[in-house]
Residue, then its C-alpha position, 0 to 999 in steps of 0.5 A: x497468537x494474535x490474528x494480526x500476526x497471522x495475517x502479516x506473517x502468512x500474507x505471501x500465501x494469500x498473495x500467491x492465490x491473488x496472483x494466480x486468480x488475477x492471472x486466470x482472469x487476464x482474458x476477462x480483464x483485457x476484454x473489459x478494458x478493450x470494450x470500455x470507453x474511457x480516457x482516464x482512470x480514477x481510483x477511489x478508496x478510504x483509509x488504507x485503500x485510499x493510500x493504495x489508490x495513490x500508488x496505483x495512480x502514479x503507476x497508471x500515469x507512469x505505465x499506461x500513458x493515461x491520465x489517472x487520479x486518486x480521490x478519497x471516497x468521502x471527499x468525492x461523496x461530499x464534493x462531487x461537483x468539484x470533481x465532475x470535470x476530471x470524472x468525464x470519460x473515466x474508469x473507476x477502480x475501487x480496491x476495498x477490504x469489505x465492499x461495504x464502506x458507505x463513502x465508497x458506495x455513495x461515491x461510486x453510485x454518484x459517478x455512475x448515476x451521471x455517467x456510464x463510467x465502467x467500474x472495477x471492484x477489487x474486494x476481499x469479500x465475496x458478494x459485497x455491496x460494492x460488487x452489486x454496483x461494479x461492472x467487473x468484480x475481482x474477489x480475493x476473500x483469502x486476503x480478508x483481514x479479520x483484525x480491525x487494522x488491515x495488513x494482509x489485505x493491504x498488500x494484496x490490494x496493492x498487488x492487484x492494482x499493480x497487476x491490472x496496470x501490468x495486464x492492461x499495458x501488456x507488461x509481462x516483465x512486471x508480472x514476472x517480477x511480482x511473481x518472483x517477489x511473492x516466491x521469495x516472500x517467506x524466505x525474506x520473512x525468515x531472514x529478517x523476522x528476528x531483526x524486525x523484532x529487535x528494532x521494535x523491542x530493543x530500540x527506544x523510539x516513540x514516533x515513526x517517519x516513513x520515507x519512499x518515492x514514486x510508486x511506493x509513496x502511497x503504500x508508504x503512507x499506508x505503512x505510516x498509518x499502520x503504526x498509528x492504528x496498530x501501535x498507537x504512535x504518531x507517524x508520518x510519511x514523506x518523499x525521501x529527499x523532501x523530508x529535509x524540507x520541513x519535517x526533519x525539524x521534528x526528527x530526534x532521538x525518539x524517532x524511528x525512520x523507515x526508508x526504502x531506497x531508490x536504485x538511483x543516485x545512492x550518494x544523495x540517499x547516503x547523505x540523507x541517512x547521515x543527516x537523519x542520524x545526526x538528528x538522533x534517529x534510528x534508521x531502518x533501510x530497505x534496499x536492493x543496493x548492497x552498499x554501506x548506507x550508514x543505517x542502523x539496520x539494512x534489509x536487502x531485497x532483490x534488484x527488481x527492474x520495476x521499482x513498484x515491486x519493492x513495495x511488496x517486501x517493504x510494506x511487510x517490514x513496516x507491518x511487522x515492526x508495528x506489530x512487534x511494537x504494539x505487543x511490546x507496549x502491551x497493546x492488543x493489535x487486533x482491536x485498537x480502541x476507538x477504531x472500526x474495521x470499516x465505516x457505515x454512515 
């Protein structure tokens, strides 16, 4: 069995460990927030981790009443002077698989060399280089992906970012819904495993468009990246209705569209599905609303009050299809040619 398959399909076991671990750290996390002097939060990452930073930024802006930013570590490293004004009085949150990516380390060191910015590291390795320069370390080694492409690690870092925001804001309802999503995860996999394999093996498509809104936009960008890395396919990510504003011209009968609906204004979204179908696309829809969407495939998830929680089952759907597509095309999903698990400059 490919490592990628194991990491995708066993990710909920790791998520449970991550949830329990971060919950056990809640007193330390609260104390760190309370004792740190900051007026904003800046999320830093590269590649997949940066995609998760984008979701975390939106979550923090929505839930914490603070300014929040997400910056690619390489961008910050090269253009530090351009960002100095927004880095004043900020807290750094740095999700990372390896804790060894050069751009991340250099970016954090730059910020901390000119300020006393407190830094939280969320890392899937213990005793990483990042942990040596961070002030609070959340280590989740059970989430580490041995494969080149991140899957299990991605979902765990997404959960960790969201848990930090829930703990800081005192949102127990959000924590409870994340717990429920994890508990239902393995059943969700079993319910839809065969369908996702069918989408990959039986349907003819050669490019992917991923659609999501709000707090899911960042993790949807990561979903598109998963198709590029694992399946070696062209992929892109857009907001739901915004796909009509240009990108739809490239959607045709060789396109697979994977969308996660919002619980609001379903009529606008069903009209979008119709438009995508008229272009010839195959549409996979993940939704908490059990209505006739008109999609080719509809996967139902519980109706969580917190839309961000939908990202946990949604990213699995995309990862699983990407994996099955790679195998169907004779691609080794564990070691895509020309890609390194992390970058050392």
